N, C-alpha and C positions, 0 to 999 in steps of 0.2 A: 650702844654696845657696837653696833654696825658703824655708825659715824667714827667711833673711837678705832675701828680696825681700819676704815678707809683712811683715816688721819695718819696712822703708824705706816700704810703702805705708801702712802704720798710722800711722807717724811723720808721713809726708807729708800724710794725711788730719788727724790732729790739728792739725797746724802750719796747715793751711789754715782748719780751724774756729777756732782761736786767733785767727788773723789777720782772718777774717770779723767774729768778735764784737767785739774791739777797733775795727774800722773801723765796724761799725754803733754802738757807742757814741760813738765820736767824732763821726759824722754826726749823732747825736741830740743830742748836747751844742752841735754847732754850730747846728743848729736852733733848740733852746731860747734860744741866746744871740741869734740873729737875732731872735726873738720879743720877748725883752725889750728888745732895741735900738729895734724898731720900735713896740712899743705904745704910748709916751708920745705918739708923734706922729700915730699914725693908727687908735689904737683896737685893740680886740681882734679885731675881725673883719678890719681892714686888716692886721693884723700876721700874722693866720693866712693871709691870702691872699699876703703877702709870702714867707712860709716855704713855701707850697706853689709859688709862681712859682720860688724858688731851689731847690727840690727838683726841679722840672721841667727847669731848666737843668742842674743837676748831673746829672740822668739823662740827659739829650741830649749833655751832653759826653762822659760815660763811653761811652754808646752809639756815638758818632762815632769815640771812639779805639778801641773794640773792633772795629768795623767796619773800619778802616782795618787794624788789626795781622791782622784774619782773613782778609783778601784774599791769594789765593794768588799767591805770585810766579812769573810765566811764565818768568823766566830758568832757574830751577832746576828744570827738568822733567826727571825722570830719562828715561834710554834705557832702552829695553827690555833685558831680562836674557837672555841667551842662555848656556847652559852645562847643568852638571850638575843634579841635583836639589837638591843641598845648596847650592849658588851659587844658585840661585832662591828656596831656603828664607830663607837668609839675607838676600838683598835684600827679600824680601816682610816679614821681620820688622823690617828698619829702614826700611822706607817706611811700614809701617802697623802699628806695634806695639799698638795697641788692639783692631785688627781680629784679629791673630794672637793674641793673648791670650784675647780672647772667643771665638775658633774653638778653641782650645785646650782652654778651660775646658767648652765645650759638647761636644767631643770626648769629654773626660773623663767627664762626667756620662751622655753615651750611653753609653759604653764600661762603665759602671757598671750601667746599667740594662739594657743588652741587648748582651753583647759581640758578637753576630754582626754587629752594623751598625759594628763598629771597621773592618772590613777596606773599607768603602765610604766612610769617612770618610778612610782613609789615601790611599785612590786619588782621592779628590777633591783632594787636596792634591798629589799626586805627578803626575796626568796634567796638570792644567794647561790653559791656552788657547793658541791660536796669537796672536802679538803682534799689533796693530792695523797696518793698511796705512797707510803714510804718504799725506798728501793732498796733491793735486797742486794 
């Protein structure tokens, strides 16, 4: 199970690297094409400034899209989870998988380095906090 998870993560990282490399080659080729198109009309310096302006517009466009995609959706706020420790743990893993994986890795490294701290780490997950009070 762990081996399959590691394999999937590695394949995902590799696919992301291949996609990023292909996208950078594509953007670089577009920049060269824009430079070659603009150079006969405005000279070398003008063509370079047009390419820089095009890159700035492209960066602003991508940043705007990412900004809109990163906004949290207020309609989908999760309700507070009450119940057993298992239900709370499953809810936590579903809501914040990266934090849960990071905490699990940290607890594992801590347990390997000093096993007596493992109990404190387990207690921190089990005890939890009180749910926040609703605002009036």
